[in-house]
C-alpha positions as a printed Julia matrix, in Angstrom:
361×3 Matrix{Float64}:
 -50.25  -17.25  -45.71
 -47.64  -19.09  -48.15
 -47.11  -18.32  -51.62
 -48.5   -21.61  -52.61
 -51.76  -20.77  -50.87
 -52.05  -17.54  -52.85
 -51.37  -19.36  -56.03
 -54.01  -21.91  -55.15
 -56.47  -18.98  -54.7
 -55.48  -17.26  -57.94
 -56.62  -20.51  -59.91
 -60.18  -18.73  -59.74
 -58.87  -16.12  -62.16
 -59.47  -17.22  -65.81
 -57.61  -15.71  -68.57
 -60.03  -13.38  -70.62
 -61.72  -15.72  -73.16
 -60.31  -18.92  -71.9
 -61.5   -21.57  -69.48
 -57.93  -22.0   -68.16
 -56.81  -20.12  -65.2
 -53.7   -17.67  -65.22
 -51.73  -20.06  -62.83
 -51.95  -23.14  -65.14
 -50.94  -20.77  -68.04
 -47.76  -19.95  -66.19
 -48.47  -16.18  -66.03
 -47.77  -15.8   -62.34
 -44.28  -15.2   -61.53
 -44.2   -14.37  -57.9
 -46.82  -14.09  -54.85
 -46.37  -13.2   -51.32
 -48.18  -11.6   -48.13
 -46.31   -9.1   -46.31
 -48.1    -7.18  -43.36
 -51.51   -7.59  -44.91
 -50.5    -6.6   -48.5
 -50.53   -9.14  -51.16
 -47.75   -8.55  -53.84
 -48.28  -10.5   -57.05
 -46.25  -10.31  -60.25
 -47.55  -11.26  -63.7
 -46.02  -11.82  -66.88
 -48.24  -11.46  -70.16
 -47.58  -11.9   -73.92
 -50.55   -9.88  -75.45
 -51.01   -6.8   -77.9
 -54.59   -6.15  -76.33
 -54.13   -3.25  -73.72
 -57.51   -4.24  -72.17
 -56.3    -7.7   -71.1
 -53.89   -6.48  -68.44
 -56.25   -3.87  -67.16
 -59.2    -6.58  -66.86
 -56.61   -9.09  -65.2
 -55.55   -6.6   -62.68
 -59.05   -5.95  -61.53
 -60.03   -9.73  -61.28
 -56.84  -10.61  -59.58
 -57.34   -7.75  -57.11
 -60.93   -9.01  -56.45
 -59.82  -12.47  -56.04
 -56.95  -11.47  -53.57
 -59.34   -9.13  -51.33
 -61.33  -12.1   -50.66
 -58.56  -13.75  -48.8
 -58.77  -13.51  -44.97
 -56.3   -10.95  -43.6
 -55.72   -9.18  -46.69
 -55.8    -5.35  -46.46
 -54.26   -4.13  -49.61
 -52.87   -5.49  -52.95
 -49.9    -4.65  -55.19
 -50.28   -6.08  -58.66
 -47.31   -5.79  -61.11
 -47.91   -6.64  -64.75
 -45.26   -6.97  -67.13
 -46.42   -7.06  -70.78
 -44.53   -8.36  -73.72
 -46.0    -7.48  -77.17
 -47.25  -10.69  -79.05
 -45.2   -11.78  -82.14
 -48.32  -11.54  -84.24
 -50.89   -8.75  -82.83
 -53.45   -9.34  -85.47
 -53.41  -13.31  -85.01
 -53.44  -13.34  -81.33
 -55.91  -10.54  -80.69
 -54.66  -10.09  -77.07
 -54.94  -13.73  -75.94
 -52.08  -15.86  -74.78
 -49.37  -16.53  -77.42
 -50.7   -20.24  -77.5
 -54.34  -19.1   -78.43
 -53.55  -19.08  -82.04
 -55.39  -20.99  -85.05
 -52.74  -23.6   -84.88
 -53.64  -24.47  -81.24
 -57.14  -25.11  -82.51
 -56.08  -27.81  -85.08
 -53.79  -29.58  -82.43
 -56.01  -32.04  -80.28
 -53.2   -32.75  -77.99
 -49.8   -31.3   -77.14
 -47.35  -33.18  -75.24
 -43.78  -32.23  -73.96
 -41.17  -34.78  -73.76
 -38.69  -33.85  -71.11
 -35.94  -35.1   -69.05
 -34.37  -32.54  -66.89
 -30.9   -33.94  -67.4
 -29.07  -34.26  -70.84
 -27.51  -37.26  -71.98
 -30.56  -39.96  -71.25
 -31.6   -40.28  -75.07
 -34.5   -37.9   -74.91
 -34.31  -36.96  -78.62
 -33.91  -40.69  -79.81
 -36.81  -41.38  -77.55
 -38.99  -38.54  -79.16
 -38.19  -39.54  -82.58
 -39.29  -43.18  -82.11
 -42.16  -42.28  -80.14
 -43.47  -39.97  -82.94
 -42.99  -42.52  -85.5
 -44.67  -45.23  -83.31
 -47.67  -42.8   -82.69
 -47.82  -42.13  -86.52
 -47.9   -46.15  -87.05
 -50.63  -46.5   -84.3
 -52.74  -43.53  -85.92
 -52.38  -44.92  -89.42
 -53.8   -48.32  -88.16
 -56.7   -46.43  -86.88
 -57.25  -44.75  -90.14
 -55.79  -41.45  -89.12
 -52.56  -41.0   -91.25
 -50.36  -37.91  -91.08
 -51.57  -36.63  -87.83
 -48.45  -36.52  -85.64
 -46.23  -33.57  -85.14
 -42.57  -33.28  -83.71
 -41.42  -29.96  -82.65
 -37.7   -29.92  -81.82
 -37.26  -27.2   -79.22
 -33.65  -28.2   -78.42
 -32.53  -24.83  -79.66
 -28.68  -25.3   -78.82
 -28.3   -28.93  -79.93
 -31.18  -29.86  -82.37
 -30.55  -33.64  -83.31
 -34.1   -34.56  -84.49
 -33.22  -33.75  -88.17
 -30.46  -36.29  -88.36
 -32.3   -38.86  -86.46
 -35.53  -38.83  -88.6
 -33.63  -38.36  -91.67
 -34.45  -34.92  -93.05
 -32.36  -32.1   -94.06
 -32.81  -28.8   -96.21
 -35.17  -25.78  -95.37
 -38.76  -25.87  -94.83
 -40.91  -23.97  -97.38
 -42.32  -20.66  -96.35
 -45.89  -19.39  -97.44
 -46.64  -15.6   -97.11
 -44.77  -12.5   -96.28
 -44.05  -10.4   -93.2
 -45.61  -11.21  -89.82
 -48.17  -13.53  -91.48
 -45.6   -15.86  -93.0
 -45.84  -19.48  -92.21
 -43.27  -22.1   -92.23
 -44.33  -25.49  -93.65
 -43.07  -28.41  -91.69
 -40.91  -31.02  -93.3
 -42.47  -34.65  -93.29
 -40.88  -37.99  -92.79
 -42.24  -41.32  -91.81
 -45.75  -39.83  -91.23
 -44.53  -37.25  -89.02
 -44.54  -33.55  -89.48
 -41.2   -31.97  -88.14
 -39.89  -28.52  -87.27
 -36.65  -27.93  -85.92
 -33.89  -25.14  -85.55
 -31.67  -27.72  -87.31
 -33.62  -26.84  -90.6
 -32.86  -23.16  -89.98
 -29.19  -22.87  -89.38
 -26.0   -24.3   -90.89
 -24.55  -27.4   -89.36
 -21.42  -25.69  -88.52
 -23.1   -22.54  -87.05
 -23.48  -22.77  -83.2
 -26.66  -21.11  -81.83
 -25.42  -18.67  -79.16
 -28.59  -17.09  -77.82
 -29.71  -15.5   -74.46
 -33.25  -16.45  -72.81
 -35.38  -14.05  -74.7
 -34.22  -15.15  -78.23
 -34.99  -18.82  -77.11
 -38.45  -17.61  -75.82
 -39.19  -15.98  -78.97
 -38.3   -19.06  -81.18
 -40.37  -21.37  -79.15
 -43.28  -18.97  -79.6
 -42.74  -18.75  -83.34
 -42.46  -22.61  -83.75
 -46.06  -22.47  -82.33
 -47.54  -19.6   -83.96
 -45.69  -19.44  -87.37
 -45.73  -23.02  -88.33
 -48.67  -24.41  -90.37
 -49.09  -27.77  -88.58
 -52.49  -28.48  -89.98
 -54.79  -31.08  -88.26
 -52.78  -33.11  -85.84
 -53.93  -35.44  -83.09
 -50.67  -35.42  -81.12
 -47.94  -32.82  -81.24
 -44.82  -33.91  -79.29
 -42.57  -31.13  -78.25
 -38.84  -32.2   -77.58
 -37.57  -30.04  -74.92
 -33.93  -29.21  -74.15
 -32.61  -30.49  -70.81
 -33.33  -28.21  -67.68
 -36.18  -26.22  -66.41
 -35.29  -22.81  -67.85
 -36.47  -20.31  -70.63
 -37.62  -22.84  -73.33
 -39.79  -24.74  -70.87
 -41.47  -21.88  -69.24
 -41.92  -20.16  -72.57
 -43.53  -23.44  -73.91
 -46.0   -23.63  -70.89
 -46.91  -20.07  -71.45
 -47.37  -20.3   -75.3
 -48.83  -23.68  -75.87
 -51.37  -25.11  -73.49
 -50.01  -28.59  -72.8
 -52.19  -31.57  -72.19
 -49.29  -33.28  -70.41
 -45.51  -34.02  -70.28
 -43.61  -37.3   -70.52
 -40.32  -37.71  -68.5
 -37.61  -39.59  -69.77
 -34.87  -41.05  -67.57
 -32.27  -43.77  -67.23
 -32.19  -46.06  -64.21
 -29.43  -44.49  -62.2
 -29.98  -42.11  -59.34
 -28.15  -39.06  -61.19
 -30.67  -39.08  -63.85
 -33.87  -40.03  -61.83
 -33.31  -37.31  -59.34
 -33.1   -34.46  -62.0
 -36.19  -36.19  -63.79
 -38.19  -35.99  -60.68
 -37.26  -32.14  -60.32
 -38.33  -31.64  -64.01
 -41.62  -33.37  -63.17
 -42.18  -31.05  -60.23
 -41.6   -28.16  -62.4
 -44.35  -29.11  -64.79
 -46.7   -29.98  -61.72
 -46.13  -26.41  -60.35
 -47.64  -24.92  -63.58
 -50.61  -27.5   -63.61
 -49.16  -29.53  -66.46
 -50.14  -33.26  -65.89
 -47.4   -35.87  -65.86
 -48.65  -38.5   -68.18
 -45.92  -40.88  -67.34
 -42.26  -41.76  -67.16
 -40.28  -43.71  -69.63
 -37.17  -45.49  -68.48
 -34.53  -45.38  -71.52
 -31.57  -47.46  -71.54
 -33.2   -49.62  -69.08
 -31.13  -52.79  -69.44
 -28.8   -54.37  -72.15
 -30.32  -57.34  -74.01
 -27.53  -59.74  -75.09
 -27.87  -62.11  -78.15
 -28.96  -64.9   -75.72
 -31.84  -62.72  -74.59
 -30.54  -62.31  -71.19
 -31.01  -58.88  -69.36
 -28.13  -56.99  -67.91
 -29.08  -53.93  -65.86
 -25.99  -51.66  -66.51
 -27.32  -48.4   -65.11
 -29.13  -49.92  -62.14
 -32.82  -51.1   -61.9
 -36.11  -49.5   -60.99
 -35.4   -45.96  -61.28
 -38.09  -45.12  -63.72
 -40.69  -46.84  -61.62
 -39.39  -44.94  -58.46
 -39.64  -41.47  -60.14
 -43.17  -42.6   -61.48
 -44.22  -43.47  -57.97
 -43.03  -40.34  -56.68
 -44.82  -38.17  -58.97
 -48.15  -39.98  -58.62
 -47.81  -41.22  -62.39
 -47.21  -44.36  -64.28
 -44.44  -46.09  -65.76
 -45.06  -46.01  -69.66
 -42.38  -48.43  -70.59
 -38.74  -49.5   -70.37
 -36.59  -49.14  -73.5
 -33.61  -51.43  -73.61
 -30.05  -50.43  -74.54
 -29.74  -51.79  -77.98
 -27.17  -50.95  -80.86
 -29.89  -50.87  -83.61
 -31.63  -47.9   -81.68
 -28.22  -45.89  -81.85
 -27.59  -47.02  -85.51
 -31.19  -46.09  -86.58
 -30.76  -42.7   -85.26
 -27.36  -42.13  -86.96
 -28.69  -43.39  -90.25
 -31.93  -41.39  -90.15
 -33.9   -44.63  -90.05
 -35.6   -44.65  -86.45
 -35.81  -48.28  -85.41
 -39.59  -48.16  -85.16
 -39.54  -47.71  -88.94
 -36.7   -49.92  -90.01
 -37.49  -52.84  -87.79
 -41.19  -52.37  -86.48
 -41.24  -56.1   -85.51
 -38.29  -55.98  -83.3
 -38.1   -55.93  -79.59
 -37.35  -52.08  -79.66
 -40.05  -51.54  -82.2
 -42.75  -53.26  -80.17
 -41.81  -51.43  -77.03
 -42.14  -48.04  -78.52
 -45.46  -48.89  -80.07
 -46.56  -50.26  -76.72
 -45.57  -46.6   -75.1
 -47.27  -45.02  -78.01
 -50.53  -46.82  -77.25
 -50.26  -46.35  -73.48
 -49.78  -42.65  -73.95
 -52.66  -42.25  -76.28
 -54.94  -44.22  -73.82
 -53.6   -41.69  -70.98
 -54.44  -38.7   -73.09
 -58.05  -39.93  -74.01
 -58.76  -40.91  -70.41
 -57.67  -37.61  -68.77
 -59.42  -35.23  -71.02
 -62.62  -34.04  -69.68
 -65.57  -33.79  -72.37
């Protein structure tokens, strides 16, 4: 029996108090069958001592129902929750903040240099415009989880420090707001000349705090701008905030699409739906309106097809998009009726439709 088959069987085990299973929460670190003994490793974030014990019993019962299983070895590593009183032994994502966020969507690329943060900022502003037109202003959030190179504050035109309410473990950061988007970023918390030199556990802690200790309020959509790769920040987010899906950003060339596809496979392995692929820098549009495919053509559509999802849109390579990011005036805001502005709003509307259609009542 393969590890994949064991994981598929473990999807029957729900986290205590939740309808979501331990596999989709990303809690299962390894699984294998050796000489009739199933060995499973779990990693939890909880302050309730009853949760690991309950899960161990449920996992054992589930595994013993498999044919050929004679014994089980279940190893559970427990990390104390950042706020025991608030989390009550539930996954770190099960905070009051989670209950006020309708949809949480990761924006990922796998590879750096594809303009993911520029895309995230413009998409967030476009979503804010779409929701405002629907009579729901101020209901978009953008969480910048690019710990090492936070560029969202510059691109959206924010600086300074967020306000803090309360003291001690119950203190809450108040997200800053611009263009109808609530924003939290490591860029607000460190000096511009201070490099962030952290190991994995510190990154995971920061991601957890951005979910648990930020007063997001009532949001229709929270976008999470992830750093490149498939490491600590990505896995921590999946364990901390149950995601409704992910959007993959790529450029057309093979060097980017290959890595984006791997990033998509990572999300699929932890049961996060791929909502779509966005192709950035898709083509250069000259003053005469002619398209020039400088980085190749069709890469985004190919990634979407291989991952069984849809191509949300193609964003052209335009100077006004870059200039808007450098000036803190996203092109969606500064030139809403431009080609780029219309494309970002079309992608925002397509994403909203995908979220609504996939949610089971």
